[in-house]
C-alpha positions, 0 to 999 in steps of 0.5 A: 446507523449509516446507509452504506449505499450512500458512501462512495470509496475513492482510493488514491493510486499514488504518484511515482512512488520514488521511495519504493523504486525500483519496485515502482519502475514499471508499475504503480505503488498499489500494483506492487505485489505483497505476501507472495500472491496479493497486490497492495490495492487488494487491501483497501478494496477488500476492506470496502467489500467486507465493510459493505461499501460497494461503490468504489473508484480507484484514481490512477495516474502513474504506470497504471496498466498493470493496476488496471489489468489486476482490478478488471480481472479481480473485481467484476461485480455481477449485473444484479449488484448495485456496486462495482470498482471503477478506474478513473485515470488522470486526464487532461481536459480543456479546463485542466491541463496539469496532472494531479498535484496532490491527494486533494487535487487528484480528487478535485480533478475527478469531482464531477465523476464523484458527484455523479455517484449521488453519494452523500459521503465520500471515503478517501483511502490510500492504495499502499497501506496494510491493515484490516478495518471496518469502515462502517464503524467509521461511517456511523461515528461520522454521522453520529457526530454530524461531522464535515470530515472524520479522520481515522487516527491511531497512536504514533511513537516518538520516533515516527511522529515526523512521518505523520500528520499529528493532531489533538482532540477535545473530550468529544473527539473533535480535532482542535489542532493538526500539524503535518509531519512536525519536526519542531520539538516545541510543537511536538511537545504541545501535541502530546495527546496520550499518557504513553511515553512510547506512543504519546501522539495521535496521528492521521492514517490518511483515511478521511470521510467527507460529506459530499457537499463539504468535499465539493466546497473545500475543493472549490478554488474559491474556498481559500486564498490559495489552492489546497492540493493536499488533504493533510497539509492543506485542507484539514488544517484549513477546516480546523482553522475555520472552526468546521466540525472535524473529528478523529475516529480511533483505530488501534489495530495493525496498520502499516504504511508501505512507503519505503523499501525498508517497510515493504521488506520488513512487513513482508517478512513479518508475515512469515512468523507463526502468529503474524500481527496481520493475517491475510486470511480471516474467515469473516474478513478475507483479503481478496485477490485475482483468482488463479488456477495454479497447481499446488507448489512442489517441494523436492527435499528442501528444508523450509523454515518460516517460509510463506510459499505461494502456489504454482512453484517448484522448489529444488533448493537445499534450504529456504529460511525466513522468506516469502516465495511468490507465485510460479517460483522456480528455484534450482538444486543446491540454492540457499535463500535467507531473509529474502522476498522472491516475487515469482513470475507472471508466467512459466518459461523464458525471458525474451533473451532466452534466459530461464525464469527463476533462480538457478542452481547453487545460489546463495541469496541473503536479504534481497528482494527479487522482483517478478520475472527475474532470471538468476543464473547458477552460482549467483551470490547476494550478500547483505549490505550495511543498513545505511547503504544506497547504491545503483548498479545496472543489474541491481539497486541497493536501498537501505542495505537491501539488494533489489533485483528489478523486474525482468532482470537477468543476473548472469551466472557466477555474479557476486553481489556484496559490499 
């Protein structure tokens, strides 16, 4: 069994998050709200705590203020506990004047801090995935196989293969081939690993466990004739080519990469189902977040169907269907909302321009994402756009047919947003 006190978890905060724009216009990807009251960063940190891994570091770089604030308010371990969650921000030094150039480069630039933890193994995690995983089982597998690196892998469908690092293993679980986001049909045919016509491939989940000395070695510029900046694109293929022991750890549970507006939208709405594939609450493995002292939500005559409703809200609307309604949401009389995500507010009251926070009266909102602290005036109409449509407007953005109202935006009364 692995001694989990010897494991340091390093969570990558991500770059600009362009594919999640405009949700990332004012925050880092891991700080994006999900399921009405959580943030994406809560997933990997909660998985670490539930797995018994308490040495945790979060690497940040881009628009990280709200992420720092959330972590500091949420994950304060007591003085008698050996662990804690540290935030390591990107910084320029006398030796390094560049910002992070990739996943591996981010870890390279913090290698001194990582080594000072005196951990024997380093678990590398992404900050924008939704899943529940016991990392202690992966650590046991890693140590039992005496691996230099262990990669968490899961089945991948034919139409998703181009999005993942696709690999092949031998009978002992050792990875023999790895291709990052392959598109060549001949290569894909050669990478088929599973007797399943729907999901014939094995893909990397972007979860890696390294030996500390191996990590330090491969991040050394002298390890290769060119700089290795990315784990999936550079380091793993290089290690396999050199014959190093790289193993694949099976994971067949629920897992989603929240990388685009479309996946963010669909994943949130899946949570409104009667028996969702992923449930944020499991008694033995809960997902933690910032504790708030808000009253229960009040609903005045509104018909709710398949709705995930967070606390502190006041709902006067006529009907809300298949939607997520976030913290402190105020929704006026006569309003109808369908197939939408309303993130709610950070506070009650008005914006700096005096506009009231929340959604006004007699609005009709369909297939939209309304970011935090938005003010939607009375009689506003938002209708769906074609699935393949992208567009920008001073008041809103459209991504893959989904209308996104940015954070702190005011939509004047009577505005009609439609194709």
